[in-house]
N, C-alpha and C positions, 0 to 999 in steps of 0.2 A: 766578070760579074761573079761575085762570091756572095750568094744569098743563103741565109740559114733559116730554118723554121722558126716561127715565133712561139716560144713556149712559156714566156714569163712577161711580167709587166716591164722589166728592164729591156727585154728583146723588143717588146711592143713600142716603147718610147724611142729606142734606137732606130727602129724601122720608120717611125713617123718623122724623126729628125732627118733620116736619109731621104724620105719622100720630099721633104721641104727643100733639100739640097738639089733634088733632081727636077724640080718643077720647070726649069728653063731648058730641059733637054730637047734637042732637036728631034723632030718626028722621025721614026724609023731608025733611030740611032741605038747603039747598045744601052745608053743611059735610059732611053725611052722604053726599051724592053724591060730593063730592070725596074722602072717605075710601074709598068703594068703588073709585073710579078709581085712586087711589094704590095701594091694595092689589093691584089687578090688575097695575099697572106694576111694583110691587116683586116680585111672584111671577114675572113674565116675566123681569125682569132677573136674579133669583136663578137661575132655571132655566138661563139662558144662561151665567152667569158664576160661579156658586157651586156647584160639584159637590162634595157631601160627604155621606157616609153618617152623618147626624146625627139627633138626635131629631126626630120628627114632632110636631105640636101635641098629638096624643094622648099620646105618650110624655112630653112636657113636663108635661102635666096629671098623669100618673101619678107622675112624679118629685116634683112638688109635694105630691101626696097622701102619698107615702112620707115626705117630710120633715116634714109636719105631722100625720102619723097620721090622715089623713082617710079616711073610708069613702065609697063611692058615694052613700049617702043624704045625705051632707053637701054634695054638689054639686047636689042637686035644687033648692034655693032659687036657685041661680045659673044652672043650665042648663035647668031645667024638670022634666018628669015623670021617673019612674024609668026608663021605657023609653027616653026620649031620652038620659039619662045613660048607660045601658047601651050604646046604639048608638054614642055618641061614644067611650066607653072601648074599644070593640071596633074602632074605626076604620071603622065603617059609615056614619057621618053626618058631613059636614063641619061646621066651625064657621061660624056666621053672624057678621056684624060685631057684632051685639048680644052674642053669646056671648063673642067676643074681648074686647069692652069690659068685660063683667062679670067674666071670669076675670082680666083685668089689674087691675081695681079691687079685687076681693074677695080674690084669692089672690096678687096681686103677681107673676104670671107675666110675664116680659118680653115686650113686644109682638113682638119679632123671633122669639120662640119660637112664637108663635101665628099670625102672619101668614106662613103657608107652606102649601104643598099638603098636604092630609090624607093619611094613610097609606092604602094600598090593597094587596091581596094581591100585585099585580105591581110594587109600588114598590121600587126599588133605591136610591134616594137622595132627598134632599129639598133644597129651596132654603132653607138657613139663612143666617145673617148672619156668615160667617166673615171678611169683609173686614177689619174692625178687628183681629180676633184675629190674622189672618195678618200684618198689618203690624207688630203688636206683637212677634210672634215673629221676624220677619225683621229688624227694626230692632235687635234685641238679639243677632243672630247665632245664634239658637236653631234657625232653620229657613232653608233656602236659598230665595231668591227664585225663584218659579216652581214650587216643590214644592206638592203638594196637601196640604191639611190633613188629609184623611181618611187618607192614607198615613202622615203624620207621627204621628197618633194611633194608628193600627193597629200600627205598628212598635213603639210603646211598650207596648201592651197585648197583646203576644204574637200579633200578626197579625189582631186583631179590633178594629174601631172601633165595635163595637156599644154603644150607650148602655145597652142592657138589661144586658149583661155588666158595664159600668162601674158601674151602680147596684147590681146584685146583689152585687158584691164590695166594696161601700163602705158605711161608716157616716158620718154627718155631723152636725156641730153648725154648720150653715150658715144664713145669712140666707135667709128665704123668697124674697127678690127676687134671689138669686144666679142668674146665667145658667148653666144646665147645660152648655152648649157651652163657655163660658169656663172653667168648673171642669175639664172634661175636657181641654181644651188645656193648662191650667196643669199638671195632673198629668202629662200626657204629656211636657211640657218638663222637669219635675223628674226623671222617670225617665230621659230621654235624657241630661241633665246628670250624673246619678249614674253612668251607665255610663262616663263619662270620668274618674271619680275613681280607678279602679283599686283599690278596696278589696279586701283579702284576705277570704276567707270568714269567717263569724262564728267568733270564738274560743270561744264558748259558745252554747248554744241561745238564751239570752236575756241581756241585760245584767242584772246583779244589782243589788240595792239598794245594795251597796257601790260598784259602778261608778257609779251615779247620784250618790252622795255625792261621789265623786272628781271627777266632771265639775262638780258644783256648786262645789267649792272653787276651780276655775279662775277663778271670778268675782272672786276677790281680786287676780288678776294685772292689771296695767294694760292688757295686751293679751289678756285672757281670751277675749273673743269670737273673736279670730283663732286662738286655740289649740284651739278646740273641734273643728274639722274633723279635725285630726291625732289628737286623743284618741279621737274616735269611729271613725276609720279603724282604729285599733288594736283596736277591738272588732268590726270588720267591719261598721260602720254608716256609710253615706254621708251627708254633710251637703250639702244644696243650698240656697243662699240665692238666692232669685229673687223679684223684686218681684211683688206681687199683680197679676194680669191684670185690667184693668177689667171689672167685672161679677162678680168672685169674692168680694170682701169676706172674704178669708182672713187669718188670722194664721199658720197652719202646717198641716202634714199629716204623718201617719205612713203610709208605703207599703211594700209588698213589690214589689221590682222583679224582673227576670229572675233565675232560679235562687234565688228566695225571698230575695234580698238585701234587708235592711231599709234604708229611706231616711227621713231627716228632712228635710222641706222647710219653710223659713221664709221669710216675705215681708218681715219687718222693717217691717210696716205702720206700727207706732209705734216711733219711734227713741228708745226708753227702755231703760236697763239692766235695770230690774226686769221689763219686759215680755219682753225677749229671753230672760232666764234662765227665767222661768216658762213661756213658750211652749216653749222647748227641752226642759225637763224634762217638760212635759205630753206632748209627742210621744214622748219616750223612755219615759214610763210606758205609753203605748199599745203601743209595741214590746214592752215587757216583759210586759204583761198581756193584750193584746187582738188583735194582728195574727195572722192565720192564713191558710192557703190559702183559707178560706171568707170571710175578712174582710181583703181585701188592701189596703185604704186607709181611713183615717179623716181626715176634713177638719174643720178647726176655725176657727170665728170665736169667739174667747174673750171677746168682748164680750157674747155671748149667755149666758143661764143654762144651767147643767149640767142638762139636762132628763132625762137617762136615767142608768142605773147605770154604763154604760161611762164617761161623762164625769165622773161624780162620783168614780169610782175613780181616773181619771187625775189629776183635780184634787188629790185627797187625796195620792196618791203623789208628785206633783210638789211640793206644798207641804211635805210631810214630808222629802223628799230635800234640799230647799234649807235648811230649818231644822227639825231634828227636834223632835217635840212636847215632849220634856222640856226642851229648851233654851228654847223659846218660853214654856212654862209657868213655868219658873224665872225668866224675865225679867220676869214680872208685867206683861205688855204690855196695858194697858187703854185705855179711851177717852181718858184724859187723858195718855197717854204723851208723852214729850218726845223731841227729836232724839237726846239722849244715850242714851236707852233703846234706840232703834233701832240706834245704833252699838254699844252694849254687847252686844246679843243677836246682832248680825251677827258681831262678833269671836268670841263664844262658839261660833257655828256655823261659823266659818271661811268666811264668804261676804261679798259686797259689801253695804254698808249699804243700798243701793237695794232689795235684795231684801226686807229687813225692812220698809222703808217701804212698798213696794208691797203686801206682805201686809197690813199694817195698813190701808191704804187700801181694799183689796178687802173686808176683814172688816167695816169700819165704813161703807163706801159714801161715804167722804169723800176726794175726790181733790184737795182744795186743801191740806189739812194735809200737810206733808212733801213738797210738790211740788218743792222744791229738792233733795230727797234721792234722787229716783227716777232721776236720771241722764238727763235730756233731752239728746238729741244725742250720746249716748255710745256708740252701737253701729255705725251705718252707716259711720262713718269707718274702721272696721276691715276693711271689705270693699271692696277696690279697685274703683273705678269704679261702685260701687253707686248712689250718689246721682245720677250722670249718667244711669243707666238707668231711673230712676223714671218 
């Protein structure tokens, strides 16, 4: 066992990578001893260098429970007895190394969310792993070097960096392995960027279905993606295109910023024309149907199934806004459809053929057919410097 002190962010990242490699260590083995020592060193380094009011391990567990619709009894096979689960969820019992290992393996909670001091009544902050997140934000000019991440997040969320408030006002279609801290930081960055767009107040309480159809028709323009920001600004909606922060696994989000101003955030995780327009319309559907003072943000990984009513409604409105049902039905688009059928139905709907091809692929679960029609590489080039910031 060759363990060195953690003196820098490079040492810190190396230690975390080593912790990940040791998670399957047998109890009371040399590897398990190394894991214990590394955990202590990581906690000490975080306490000295990473001051942020971020989720504790207990809050990370509760976050994952909310995402997965889990109840305390579902944790009993992972953590032990009912009383032990209760104590952990109330922050009265710290996690052991075995518990951390089980939570990571069975629930996919990131190690850096669990290898941190447990909450206590007097706790004012915790040692989370903001190092990579901070560097990502600073390198893209989203946060000034030397600024604290907790202040950056707090200023975006109305003066509070509380993860409890973040979760309470959010709905999500997110990957179970997404990092809650990274999600929080990405949303804060989107809100900060939206504040620089100078959008006028909403021209109407919600964008109408007619508004959504007009936006969809921009897809026919050769520079359609570049025109979207101006069109949305005319409706009082800010568009922010920001790469997905490592650990978020996001396609997009719909948010309410300061003064209840609606924001669409897009990551362009997939550089395809069909994906851009569907994700955009999906987030606009959330703004029309679902955002409210009680539900201030909705986060979306659209590679996941639409597991709840909110997501199904947004998928349906997005799909129908791009190609109305009567046009799709009249086109008789079946399993044996040809490229000319995609083009014909797109012309009838006034949208880019990639949108019809992408809809057929999703409907039939076949992503090889029409792969040349969905517009690979056709989006990021419209957003200056985007590819360099990935």
